[in-house]
N, C-alpha and C positions, 0 to 999 in steps of 0.2 A: 685109836681116835675115839673120843667120848661121844655120848649120845646127845640128843637135843635136850635143852633144858625146858623149853616151853613149846611142845608140839601143839598144833591146832587141834581143837576138839574133833573127835571122830577120825583123826588121821591114823595111818598105819602105826606110827610111833607111839600112840597112846596105848597100844596093845603089846608093845615089845619091851623086853628087859633092856637095861643099858648095854649089856653085852651084845645082844642082837642088833641094837641100834648102831653100835660102833662097827659091827661087821658089815652092815649094809652101807654105811658111810664110806667104807673102804673098798667098795666094789667097783669104783670108777673115778674118773677125774672130776674135779669141781670146775664149774663154769659160772661166770656172772653175766647177766643180761640186763640191759636197760629197760625202762618202761616202754610199753606199747610195741613190743617185738613179738613176732610170730615164732613160737618155739616148735610147734607141731602142726602139720596141715592135714585136714580131713582128707582121707583117700590115699595118703602116702603109705608106702610099705612100713611095717613096724620092725625096725632094726634095733631100737634101744628104748629105754624107759627113763623117766626123769624123777628123781627124788628131791623134793623141794626142801631146802634147809633154811632159807630166808626169803621173805617177801611173799607176794600173792600173785596168782595167775587166774585167768578166767577161762572156763571151758565152754565152747559154743559149737553148734552144728548148724548147717544150712540145708534146706530142702532144694528140690529141683527148681522151684520158683525163685530161689535166692533169699527167702526169708530166714532170718537168724533166730535160733532159740538158745538162750543162755541156760546151760545145764547147771552151772554152779561155779564156785570159786574154791581154789585149793591153796593151802599155805604150808607152813613148816611141818614136816613130818608126813606129808602126803606123797604117795607114789602114784605117778601118772603114766597111763599106757599099759597097765598090767593085763587088762582084759584082752586087748588086741594081741599082746605078746603071748598070752596063754593059747589063743586060738590060731596065732600066726596070720591074723587077718589085717587088712589095711586100717589106718587110723580112723576112728569113728567120729572125731571132732577136731576142731582147731583149738590150740592152746596159745593164748596171748599173755604177756606179762602186763600187769596193771601198775607195777612199780619195779624198782630195781630188785632183781631176784638172783639168789645163789642156789645152785642145784648140783646134784651128782648125776652124771650120765652113766647109766648101767646098760650094758649090751643085753640083748634078749637071751643069748646063750648063758651068760653069767647069772641072769635072773632065774632062768629055768633050773640051772644047776643048784642055785641056792635053795629053791623050794624042795628039791630032793634031799639036800644035805641038812636042812634045818626045818624040822616040822613045826617048830614054834613060830617061825616066820610065815609058814604056809597058813597056820591057824589064824594068825593076826591078819593076814591078807584077806582071808574069808570074812573075818569080822568087819574089816574096812569096807569090803564090797557089799556086805549085808547092810551096813549103815547107809550106804549110798542108795541101795534099792529101796529101803524103807523110807528114806527121805523123799525120794522121787515119787513113790506111791502116795505118801501122805499129801504131798503138794498137789499131785494130780487130782486127788479126790476133792481137796479144798477148792482148787481153782475151778472145778467143774460146776460148783453150785453157788459161787459168790461173785459179787461185782468187783470192778477193778480196785476200788478203794480198800475193800476188805482183803483182796489178794495182795495188794502192796503192803498193807498193815501186817498181814500174816508173814510175808516174806521178811520184812524188817524185824518182826518179833523173833523169828527163827534165827536170823543172823545175829541179833543182839544176844540171844541166849547162848549161841555157839561161839561167837567171836567178839563179844562185848567186853570192853575194859572200863572199869568204874572211873568216872571223872566227876568234877564239880557239878556238871549239868545233867548227869545220868550215865547210862551205859553208852560208851562210844564204840560204834561198829568199826573195827580195825580195817576192814576191807574197803578200799576206795570204790565207790559205786556212783555211776552216773545215772541220770534218769533213763537213758537209753538202755543201760544194763538192766534196770528194773523192768522196763517195758519188755525186753527180750525174755526176761525170766518169767513174768506173769502172763505173757501172751497178750499184750495190749499195745496200743500206740503210745508214742512218747507224749503226745498231747494229753491223752486220758490219764497217764501216770502223773503228769504235771498237775492236773486238776486234783487228783487223789492226794498228792503230796501237800497241796495247798490246804485241802480239807483237814488232813491229819495235823498239820502245823497249827491251823486255827483252833483246833481242839486241844492243843498242847500235848499231843501224843508223840510227836517227833520234833526234832530241832536239828540245827546244823552248827557245827563248831569246827573251824579250820578245815573245811571241805570234807568233813566226815559226818555221817548221819548219827544222831544221838537219840536214844530212847530215854526220856526223863524218868518214866516209871513203867517197869514191866507189868506191874499189877493193873495199871490203868489201861495199858494197851491190850492185855488179855481180856479185861472186862469189856472193852469195846468190841472185841472179836466174839466174845461169848454172848453178846446181845443177839446174834443171829439165831433164828429158830432152826437152822439146818444142821447144827451140830457144834462140837467142841472146836476150840482154836488150837488144840494140841497138834503139833506137827512132828 
């Protein structure tokens, strides 16, 4: 079985050879799931992992008060649940589909055996995990010193750079995002995010096409973020 042709940026498959990709794709059965379905539940035992081959999911966690934090989105080529599988710990987050998704279900035992048998997969996994840690740390630092509008702009810039597809109006972010998703991601209310989006649209920094967010110019959005005296917009 062949590898993926277009893995998402920063995914496990971006660090694997076609041979290793095909090996992982053969480790379990394929499943299809519709939009808005809960695939993994925070706190459940970790018995299997998910390898996304088509579509996008969102990762979120809740605290004791019930507040939700959007950790991120994962798409083609991403492996989900690897950290809990390594430690044998319960799920650390909920995973919901945001559109129709195809994935490979890999048991924890087969995953652990693969890491022993294929060092190249193990190294690629470490790189994927390092990418996630770096992204989370950069976003944490940025969000700590900027207002909601800057945080929303930085989040959209990062997604456009990682998941943007060139179109007539600019870079189209391929991940379906609601205002509530952005609010959960940047640690703000939906109302404040709505105001921030209005500000960014009025300045021509973002737009919307067919229910997808569009960044007309990465350069202008970066320049807007670099206006801050507190540091670089690099994420």
